[in-house]
C-alpha positions as CSV (number, residue, x, y, z in Angstrom):
1,M,-0.9,14.4,18.1
2,S,-4.7,15.6,18.8
3,D,-7.8,13.5,19.3
4,R,-9.4,15.3,16.1
5,F,-12.8,14.6,14.4
6,L,-14.9,15.6,11.7
7,L,-18.7,15.8,11.5
8,G,-20.4,15.0,8.2
9,H,-23.3,13.3,6.5
10,G,-24.6,11.9,2.9
11,T,-28.1,13.3,2.6
12,E,-28.5,13.6,6.2
13,N,-27.3,10.4,7.3
14,D,-24.7,11.7,9.5
15,F,-21.2,10.5,10.9
16,V,-18.7,11.3,13.5
17,V,-15.7,10.8,11.3
18,L,-12.1,9.9,12.9
19,P,-9.1,10.5,10.7
20,D,-6.6,7.9,11.6
21,P,-4.4,6.9,8.8
22,D,-1.6,5.1,10.4
23,G,-4.0,3.4,13.0
24,D,-2.3,4.8,16.1
25,R,-4.9,7.2,17.4
26,W,-8.0,4.9,17.4
27,P,-7.2,1.3,17.8
28,E,-9.9,-1.5,18.7
29,H,-9.0,-1.4,22.3
30,R,-9.6,2.5,22.3
31,L,-12.2,2.6,20.2
32,D,-14.7,0.2,21.7
33,A,-18.4,0.1,21.6
34,A,-18.8,2.2,24.8
35,L,-16.9,5.1,23.4
36,V,-18.9,4.7,20.1
37,R,-22.1,4.9,21.7
38,R,-20.6,8.3,23.7
39,L,-19.5,9.8,20.4
40,C,-22.9,9.1,18.7
41,E,-25.0,10.4,21.7
42,R,-26.7,13.8,20.3
43,R,-26.9,15.5,23.8
44,S,-24.0,14.5,25.7
45,G,-21.7,13.7,22.6
46,L,-21.1,14.8,19.2
47,G,-24.1,13.1,17.5
48,G,-24.3,10.8,14.6
49,D,-25.8,7.7,13.1
50,G,-22.4,5.8,13.3
51,V,-18.6,6.6,13.5
52,L,-16.4,6.2,10.4
53,R,-12.6,5.6,11.2
54,V,-10.4,6.7,8.3
55,V,-7.6,4.0,8.4
56,R,-5.3,2.3,6.1
57,S,-6.2,-1.3,5.6
58,R,-3.2,-2.8,6.9
59,H,-3.9,-1.5,10.3
60,V,-7.3,-3.1,10.8
61,P,-7.1,-6.6,12.6
62,D,-9.9,-8.2,10.8
63,A,-9.4,-6.4,7.3
64,P,-7.6,-9.5,6.0
65,A,-10.5,-12.0,6.8
66,V,-13.0,-9.7,5.2
67,L,-11.2,-8.5,2.0
68,G,-9.1,-11.9,1.5
69,D,-7.3,-11.7,-2.0
70,D,-8.7,-8.0,-2.3
71,L,-6.5,-6.7,0.7
72,A,-3.8,-5.6,-1.6
73,R,-5.8,-3.4,-3.7
74,C,-7.5,-1.7,-0.8
75,E,-5.0,0.9,0.7
76,W,-7.9,2.5,2.8
77,F,-10.7,0.6,5.0
78,M,-13.7,2.2,6.3
79,D,-13.8,1.0,9.6
80,H,-17.8,1.8,10.2
81,R,-19.4,1.4,13.5
82,N,-23.3,1.9,14.2
83,A,-24.6,4.3,16.9
84,D,-24.8,1.2,19.1
85,G,-21.4,0.5,19.0
86,S,-21.7,-2.7,16.8
87,H,-19.8,-3.4,13.6
88,A,-21.3,-2.4,10.4
89,E,-20.7,-4.2,7.3
90,M,-21.4,-1.4,4.7
91,C,-23.1,1.9,4.3
92,G,-23.7,3.8,1.1
93,N,-23.9,7.2,2.4
94,G,-20.7,6.5,4.7
95,V,-18.5,5.6,2.0
96,R,-19.2,8.6,-0.2
97,L,-18.5,10.7,2.9
98,F,-15.4,8.5,3.5
99,L,-14.2,9.4,-0.1
100,H,-15.0,13.1,0.5
101,V,-13.0,13.0,3.8
102,L,-10.0,11.1,2.0
103,V,-10.0,14.1,-0.6
104,S,-10.6,17.1,1.7
105,E,-8.0,15.8,4.1
106,G,-5.5,15.5,1.1
107,L,-5.0,12.0,1.3
108,L,-6.4,11.5,-2.3
109,D,-6.5,13.8,-5.3
110,R,-9.9,14.3,-6.4
111,A,-9.1,14.1,-10.2
112,A,-7.3,10.7,-9.5
113,C,-10.6,9.4,-8.0
114,A,-13.0,10.2,-11.4
115,D,-12.7,6.3,-12.3
116,G,-12.9,5.1,-8.6
117,V,-10.8,4.2,-6.1
118,V,-11.2,0.7,-4.1
119,V,-12.2,0.9,-0.5
120,G,-12.1,-2.0,2.0
121,T,-15.4,-2.4,4.0
122,R,-16.6,-5.2,6.4
123,G,-19.0,-6.1,3.3
124,G,-16.2,-6.4,1.1
125,P,-14.4,-4.0,-1.3
126,R,-16.3,-1.3,-3.1
127,R,-15.1,1.0,-5.7
128,V,-16.0,4.7,-4.9
129,G,-15.6,7.5,-7.3
130,A,-15.7,11.6,-7.5
131,G,-18.1,12.9,-9.9
132,A,-17.4,16.2,-11.8
133,D,-20.8,17.9,-10.3
134,G,-19.3,17.5,-6.9
135,T,-21.3,14.5,-5.8
136,Y,-19.7,10.8,-5.4
137,W,-20.5,7.3,-6.9
138,V,-20.1,3.9,-5.2
139,D,-20.6,0.5,-6.9
140,M,-22.5,-1.2,-4.2
141,G,-22.2,-4.8,-5.9
142,P,-25.3,-6.8,-7.0
143,A,-28.7,-6.7,-4.9
144,R,-29.2,-10.3,-4.0
145,P,-33.0,-11.3,-3.0
146,F,-33.3,-14.1,-0.5
147,G,-36.9,-14.5,0.2
148,H,-40.2,-12.7,1.5
149,G,-40.8,-11.8,5.0
150,E,-42.9,-9.3,7.1
151,A,-42.5,-6.3,9.1
152,T,-44.9,-5.2,11.7
153,V,-45.4,-1.5,12.9
154,S,-48.0,-0.7,15.7
155,G,-49.6,-4.2,15.0
156,Q,-49.8,-3.3,11.4
157,A,-48.2,-6.0,9.2
158,F,-46.3,-5.2,5.9
159,G,-44.9,-7.8,3.5
160,G,-41.6,-7.3,2.0
161,Q,-38.8,-8.6,-0.1
162,A,-35.6,-9.4,1.6
163,V,-32.5,-8.3,-0.2
164,S,-28.7,-8.4,0.6
165,M,-26.7,-5.4,0.0
166,G,-23.8,-6.9,2.0
167,N,-25.9,-6.3,4.9
168,P,-29.7,-7.5,5.3
169,H,-32.8,-5.4,4.2
170,L,-36.6,-6.1,4.1
171,V,-38.2,-3.8,1.5
172,C,-41.7,-3.3,2.1
173,L,-43.7,-1.8,-0.8
174,T,-46.8,-0.1,0.4
175,D,-49.7,2.3,-0.3
176,A,-49.9,3.1,3.4
177,D,-49.1,6.8,4.6
178,L,-45.4,6.6,5.5
179,D,-45.6,10.0,7.6
180,S,-48.1,8.1,9.7
181,L,-45.6,5.1,10.6
182,D,-44.0,5.1,14.1
183,L,-40.5,4.1,13.4
184,T,-39.2,5.2,16.9
185,R,-39.1,1.4,17.7
186,Q,-37.7,-1.5,15.8
187,P,-40.1,-2.9,13.9
188,G,-41.1,-6.6,14.3
189,F,-39.4,-9.0,11.9
190,D,-38.8,-12.6,11.2
191,A,-35.6,-13.5,13.3
192,G,-35.5,-16.9,11.5
193,L,-35.0,-14.9,8.0
194,F,-32.9,-12.3,9.8
195,P,-30.9,-13.9,12.6
196,E,-28.5,-10.8,12.7
197,G,-31.4,-8.2,12.6
198,V,-32.4,-6.3,9.4
199,N,-32.9,-2.7,8.0
200,V,-36.3,-2.2,7.2
201,E,-37.5,0.0,4.4
202,F,-41.2,1.2,4.0
203,V,-41.6,2.3,0.4
204,R,-44.1,4.2,-1.8
205,V,-43.8,3.9,-5.4
206,L,-44.8,7.2,-7.0
207,A,-46.9,7.4,-10.0
208,R,-44.8,9.5,-12.1
209,P,-41.0,9.1,-12.3
210,A,-38.7,11.6,-12.3
211,E,-37.2,12.6,-15.7
212,G,-34.7,10.1,-17.0
213,A,-35.7,7.7,-14.4
214,D,-37.4,4.4,-14.8
215,A,-39.0,4.7,-11.3
216,H,-39.4,7.0,-8.5
217,V,-39.8,6.2,-5.0
218,R,-40.2,7.8,-1.5
219,L,-38.6,5.8,1.4
220,R,-38.3,5.9,5.3
221,V,-36.1,3.4,6.8
222,H,-35.5,1.9,10.4
223,E,-31.7,0.7,10.5
224,R,-30.6,-2.0,12.7
225,G,-28.3,-0.6,15.4
226,V,-29.5,3.0,15.0
227,G,-33.0,3.4,14.8
228,E,-34.7,5.7,12.2
229,T,-32.4,7.4,9.9
230,R,-32.7,10.4,7.5
231,S,-31.1,8.2,4.5
232,C,-29.6,4.7,4.0
233,G,-27.5,4.2,1.1
234,T,-27.7,0.4,1.0
235,G,-31.4,0.9,1.7
236,A,-31.9,2.9,-1.4
237,C,-30.2,0.1,-3.5
238,A,-32.1,-2.5,-2.0
239,T,-35.4,-0.6,-2.6
240,A,-34.6,0.3,-6.2
241,Y,-33.9,-3.3,-7.0
242,A,-37.3,-4.2,-5.2
243,A,-38.9,-1.7,-6.8
244,L,-37.8,-2.8,-10.3
245,A,-38.5,-6.4,-9.4
246,A,-42.0,-6.0,-8.4
247,G,-44.3,-8.2,-10.7
248,S,-41.5,-9.0,-12.9
249,D,-39.2,-12.2,-13.4
250,A,-37.0,-10.5,-15.7
251,P,-33.4,-9.5,-14.7
252,Q,-33.6,-6.0,-13.2
253,R,-32.1,-3.1,-15.2
254,G,-33.1,0.7,-14.8
255,T,-32.3,3.8,-13.1
256,V,-34.4,4.7,-9.9
257,V,-34.6,7.9,-8.0
258,V,-34.9,7.6,-4.3
259,D,-36.2,10.4,-2.2
260,V,-35.4,10.0,1.5
261,P,-36.1,12.5,4.3
262,G,-32.5,13.9,4.0
263,G,-32.8,14.5,0.3
264,R,-32.3,12.6,-2.6
265,L,-30.2,9.6,-4.1
266,T,-30.1,7.7,-7.6
267,V,-29.4,4.2,-8.0
268,D,-28.7,2.5,-11.4
269,V,-29.4,-1.0,-11.3
270,S,-28.1,-3.9,-13.5
271,P,-28.2,-7.7,-13.5
272,G,-24.7,-7.5,-12.3
273,T,-24.4,-4.5,-9.7
274,T,-26.2,-1.3,-8.3
275,V,-24.4,2.2,-8.5
276,L,-25.4,4.6,-5.8
277,H,-25.0,8.6,-6.7
278,G,-25.3,11.3,-4.0
279,P,-23.8,14.1,-2.1
280,A,-21.3,14.1,0.8
281,V,-20.1,17.0,2.9
282,V,-18.0,17.8,5.9
283,V,-19.8,20.1,8.2
284,A,-17.2,20.9,10.9
285,A,-13.9,19.6,12.4
286,G,-12.8,20.0,15.9
287,E,-10.8,18.1,18.9
288,L,-12.1,16.0,21.5
289,T,-11.2,17.6,25.0
290,P,-9.5,15.5,27.8
291,E,-12.5,16.7,29.9
292,W,-14.9,14.7,27.7
293,L,-12.7,11.6,27.2
294,A,-12.1,11.1,30.8
295,A,-15.7,11.6,31.8
């Protein structure tokens, strides 16, 4: 057996993917935080915003605790780590890539995924499906607002809506020039509202929605444990909810086009859930060398 890897991305939110169906190549004691950080290094490693281990749920020690009664219906588990080595609850771009890898590796039949398959994540089960046009969709669950907060960048304050998508977000709608924001460092935030850190979205609502959409936004995001990324699926969903909710107390429903630096995503928002649509691609495949692993 080899230490095989894949490199892939969803709207340029990129990942090192480790196929490990039977859980015997990359168990927890081997895929530790230090190794994840090395894999994600863009100069001395493979480079990525995170690591996705493709593994059956029964081989993941904490899967029973995070999935509960849903464990039996989740054959596959997206074991997702941030670039800093920490565990992550959920990633909308990552889970689309995860399903794409299951299909491209012959572990699932694409036609059988049209209506979706349930994948385990540390944010709970998620239904992910393959579209007829080659893209993928994922039922991300409901957007849950939980207050308002403030982010600071270079001394400038931005008010925002706190939204949970299984992970915490602060969505800041602003008229500021998004390109001028320095997101090389973590924006300041209220640690009382976000004790485990937060993904911070800076969002410009565009005047004219794209055809067929109820709203159209442009987004930059700083992800906890990673830094600024080219895209964020949970952030797109949190943003879509906040954009529709701005100035309205009515239950949110509509389609929002979200432009991120890495491309375009579409989010369907309803009172019960959000559904994220977008591409996923495998860029390369290879094998880690003993020389690098032993270094």
